[in-house]
BASEDREN-895118 format. One record per residue: x, y, z of N, C-alpha, C in turn. Coordinates in pm, whole numbers, plus 50000, padded with zeros to 5 digits. Each point is the difference from the previous one (the first is absolute). Layout:
BEGIN
XYZXYZXYZ...
//
This chain:
BEGIN
483974889343896500174994550135501385003350057501054997949916501365002350048500275014850023499265008749927500215014350018499535004650138499094992150059499485003950131500954996350114500994991349970500904995550107500815011450064500585009349920500735011050063499135008150095498725001749963499095007450087499784992450130499834986749987499804991650117501225000450093501194999249939501235000750080500115013550072499585010549930500065013450060499095000950121498784994249986499055000150111500554992350119500584988149971500584991850108501135007450070500835006849920501125007550056499515011250090498975007249955499465011050080499404994850131499274988949992499424994150120501084995650097501084994349944501124995550083500625011750075500185011249930500595012050061499095005450109498675000049972499035005150096500024991850128499974986749987500004991450118501305001150077501115001449925501305001550065500065012950079499485010749942499985013050068499134999450124498844993249989499084998750111500644992350115500704989249964500684991950102501095008050069500745007849920501085008250057499435010550093498865005849963499375010250083499574994150133499414987949995499584993650124501184996950090501094995449937501204996950076500575012550063499935011249926500535012650049499205005150119498704996850001499135005050105500134991950129500694988949997500174991950120500765008050105499465000050122500605007650109501264992950050501115007450007501254994550052500265005650139500014991250098500255003850139501404995450039500835009250043501314996550056499885000950151500174988750068499834999450144501334997950069500315008950093501264999950072499734996550146500814991050057499754997050140500774988250054499464994750108500644989050073499204987249983499964991850105499324987049990498495001349983499445011250042498565002049984499675001749853500725008549931499825001749856500344987249926500954992650051500454987349941498934989150007499145001050104498994989650021500544988250078500925002850093500654989550076499004992250086500174986950002499184990850079498584998149949499705005349882498684997549942499944986249935501154995049958500074987049935500784990450089500134987649956500814990350072501455004750002500744997050107501405004450009500814995549879500785009449946500854997149884501405005050027500984992949947501405004050018500714999749865500405011849947499795013350058498545004349990499595009750083498605004449997499655006349865498764998149957499525005749874498835009250026499925010549921498905009550014498674993149976498995004050077498684994349985499145008449907499274993449912499065006949912498765004650076499904996050127498905004550085500375011950087501245005249984500415011850073499205012049951499855010050085499095011049970500275007449868501275001449954500175007149873499254993649884499914986850000499344992849892498485000750010499495005150111498565000850023499465014149978500885009349970499585013949978499225001249869498975008250000499215002149879498964989149983499484999349879498954990249970500494989349904501294998049995500584989749913500725006149881500754991649930500715004449880501145009550028500644998850118501135008750030501314992449987501055007549979501354994350001500705004950125500584990750075500665003650126501504997349988500785010150032501444998650011500315001450149500204988650066500104999450144501475000450043500415011350055501395001850045500004999450152500114987850054499904998250145500714987250040500274998850131500614987750049499854999650153499814987850056499884998850146501235005550072499745007850103501085005350082500515013649957499565005049885500505012949956499575011150095500955008850029499735012250074499985011649901499745011950050500015011849912501405002649944501034995950072501375001349949500214990949879499494987750008500084991049885499285006049879498865006250024499235005849889500795010849928500655008550075500835010449938501094993649913500644989750052501054993249925499464994149870498834993850007499404993749882499615010649897499475011250047499565010549907501175006649928501204997750048501195005249932500514990749891499324988749979500424990749896499295003149868500644996149890499415002449868498764991449978499974988250060498844991249984498735006450057500135005750118498855006850061499615012249917501005007249949499715011749918499224996549875500354989049937499284995549881498554996950031499754993750114498634996750039499215012650033500625009450068499315012350036499575007949877500794999449895499655007249877498754994549933499594988050038498804993849943498765002450085500175006750113498935000950100498895009649960498764995650024498845009049999499695004350142500234991050094499785002450143501124993150077500425006350109501044994050086499434998850141500184988350062499644998450140501264997550082499985005350121501134997950093499444995350134500464988550045499714995450136501344995950062500525008450087501324997550058500055006150139500874994650086500235006150130499784990850119499194989649981499704991250113501274993350053500844995349909501244993350044500965009650070500025012549955500835010050066499685000750148498695000550030499575001950138500054987250081499684988749939500064987350072501434996950044500955003049913501404997850036500435009450112499485012249996500405009950101499574995850140498824994150014499524996150134500394985850037500644992849907500384986250029498794991150017499065001149908498744992850014500194984950000500994995249924500274985749997500304994550138500855007150074500364995650135498805000950094499185010149981498825001550085499054988249981499814995949875499104988949971500534986950058501314998249998500604987850056499824999650151500135011450065499915000650146498594997250051499015004349921498584998350038499675006650134500815009950036499765007350123499455013949968498965004250072499485013549977501115010450014499985009749913501075010049999499405014150002500635008650079499595014050008501065008249928499605008649907500985008149927500875008250096501304999149980500955007650081500485012249924500735008650069500555011949934500964996049889500764989350025500944995149898499244995549875498924992550020499214995349887499395011749923499465009850072499385011549936501045007849918501215001250054501075006849927500354992649871499994986750007500294992049881498895001549896498775000850046498885002349908500145013649933500355010150078500185013549945501115000249895501094993350030501124999649905499614992949871499304988750014499564992449882499005008049918499115007250068499005008249930500685011349922501015005950059500745010749931500694994649875500644988450012500664994049884498994996049893498854995050042498954996649905499565012449923499875011250069499625012549934501025003949894501264999450036501075003449905499954990849878499854987050025500024990249892498785001149909498845002750059498795001549919500105012249909500515010950054500165012049918501014997649887501074993050032500994996849897499424990649895499194990550044499374990749906499115007349902499215009350050499105007449913500785009049904501105005750047500865007949910500534991449886500444988050033500534990949899498904995949902498814997450052498874996549912499715011449903500055012150048499665011549917501045002949892501174994050010500985001449891499654990949884499084990650022499644990249897498575001849948499115005250084498595000649960499265010350084498915005249941499105008850076498694992950031500004986749993498814992150030499565002450144498684999550027499515002050137500594989650096500315004550120500544991350103498974998250110499734987550036499124996850111500864994850116499925006950112500864997050114499164994450114500234987250031499234993350104500535003550140499075002250093500405000350141500254985650045500644998450115500244986450050498914996550101499614987350002498944995750091500594993650126499184999250102500374992950123499534985649985500914990349992499584986149980499384993750125500135006950114499514994550126498695006750039499014991850030498715005150045499965001450151498975006850049499825001450143499734986450065500444998550124499864987050067500005001950151499384990450069500045000050147501214992250052500654992649911501214992850038501145010150018500724999650111501035010150029501075001149892500494988649950501055000549899499465005549868498854994949957499405004849875499645014850010499555004150117499665014150021501235008849990501154995050051501235007949991500475001149855499804989549921500345000749858499145010449929498715000050034499105010149942500475014150033500405002250125500455013350042501275004349927500934990549981501215003249924499655003449856499094992049944499565002749863499385013749986499205003950098499375013249996501035011150012500974998050087501085009950017500705002549867500344989149932500755001149876499145005849888498834994049976499195004249885499495014350014499605003750121499505013750020501085010249967501204997650051501095009549975500385000649853500214988349941500504999649862498955005149901498764996050017498975004349906499715014950012499955004950123499665014150023501155009449968501204996350046501135009249989500854998049876499894988449936500874997249886499214997949872499264989049990499424996049871498955009949951499075003950085498965009449956500595013649964501045004150074500645012949972500734999849866500714989149974500724998849872499024999349885498904992950018498994999349895499505014049966499725008050102499495013549978501055008949932501244999050043501065008749947500394996449857499834987449962500444995549867498854998649901498775002850045498864998549912499634985549975500434991150089499654985949989498634997550063499384988949962498704996350055500224991450124499435004250112500174992850126498904989550012500414987350011499054989050015500064995050145498885001050069499974997650144499784985350034501064992249989499934985850035499774998150150500535009250080499864998950145498534999250042499215009649953498585000350036499264987949945500384996049878499344988649936500194987250081501164998350060500324987650072499615000550149499865012050055499695001250142498654993550031500014990550092498794992950037499694988249910500774998649892499774989149904501164990249993500905000550100501204991749995499674985049994498934995850063499654985849999499774995049858499385008249917499714996149861501125003749903500725010450032500965005549904501444995750023500324994050114501374996050031500064984850016500994993749936500204985550014500274996950147499354989950053500144996550141501464996950034500495006350107501384997950042501025006749910499585009749922500875006449900499745015050002500785007549918499775014449983499365003049865500024990149911499655002549860498504998649974499525006949897498574999649971499544986549945498764996650032499324988949935499575004649861499364990849925499475004049868499005011550018499174999250105499045010850025500725013150032501134999050073500795011950030500575006349874500494991649910500535005349873498905006249916498834994150002498875005849927499655013850056500105001350133499725012950063501045010549959501274996049995501065009249956499795004249855499654990349916499775002949858498835009549982498954998150079498815008349987500315014750028500905002450096500395013850030500555007049876500824992649922500565005749878498965000949889499194989749987498984999649894499065011950010499625003750121499085011250019500575013249952501325000949992500645012549957500175000849848499884988849931500294999849857499125009449917498695000850026499185009049917500465014450001500555004650111500455013850008501295002349923500654989249958501285001049928499844998749850498814997249950499784998349857500025013549929500515000849874500684988849933501424998450051500424987650016501334997250053501075001149893499594999149873500985000849892499635011349906
//
C-alpha cells in the first residue's frame, strides 16, 4: 500500500501542473484593450456624480468583445489631443501599451468644442451662425488635432505594433425645428464633417489604423444615444461604440 503512495503523489503533481498550465493559457488568451481618450472613453456621466470622477465600467471599452477582456483605460474628462500626446510620453502609458492586443483612440471633441466656444454658446441660448472667425478657429484646431494624432500614433508604435482602432467623432446634436437647437446641429455638422473627412479618416488610412465610423452610427440616433442635455453617450450609445470595435475583432485574429 505504501509503495503506491509515490505513484499517487506523482499523478497528483502531474494533474496540478496540467491544470496550472491550462489556467495560464486561458489567462494568456484574455484580450487586453488599451483605450485612449477623453470623457467619452472615461464613461463620464454614466454613473452618479463623483468627486473626483471615476471611470465607469459601463464605458464602451469595457463592452468590447463578448466578455473576458482586460481594459486598461487611459482617459480623463476634458482631455484634448494635446493632453493625449503628453500622457503617451509617460512611462506609465508606455507600460500599458506594451500589454495591448488592441488599442482604441477616441479624441478630438474637446479640441473643437473649445475652438468654437461651445460653452458660451450654450449659455447664451441664442441661435448662432458660423462666422469666418469661427471657421478659422475650427481649421486651426483641426490642423493641430491632425499633428497630435499623428504624433500619438508614432509614440504608440514605439511601444507596440498592436492594431489601432481610430474612432471618428459624432455630432451630439440632432436635427430640430427649434432655431437654437438647429444652429447647434449645424455647428456640429460643420465640425464633424471637416474633422472626420479631412483628419481622422485620412490619418487612419495613412497609418494603417482601423477607422470606426461613430459619426454615422450616431446620426439620427441622438435621442437614444446621447444623455439628455449633455454631449456624452448613454449606455446605449456606449454599446453602439463598443459594437463598432467588436465587429472588427474577427479580422484581427489571432491577436497574440
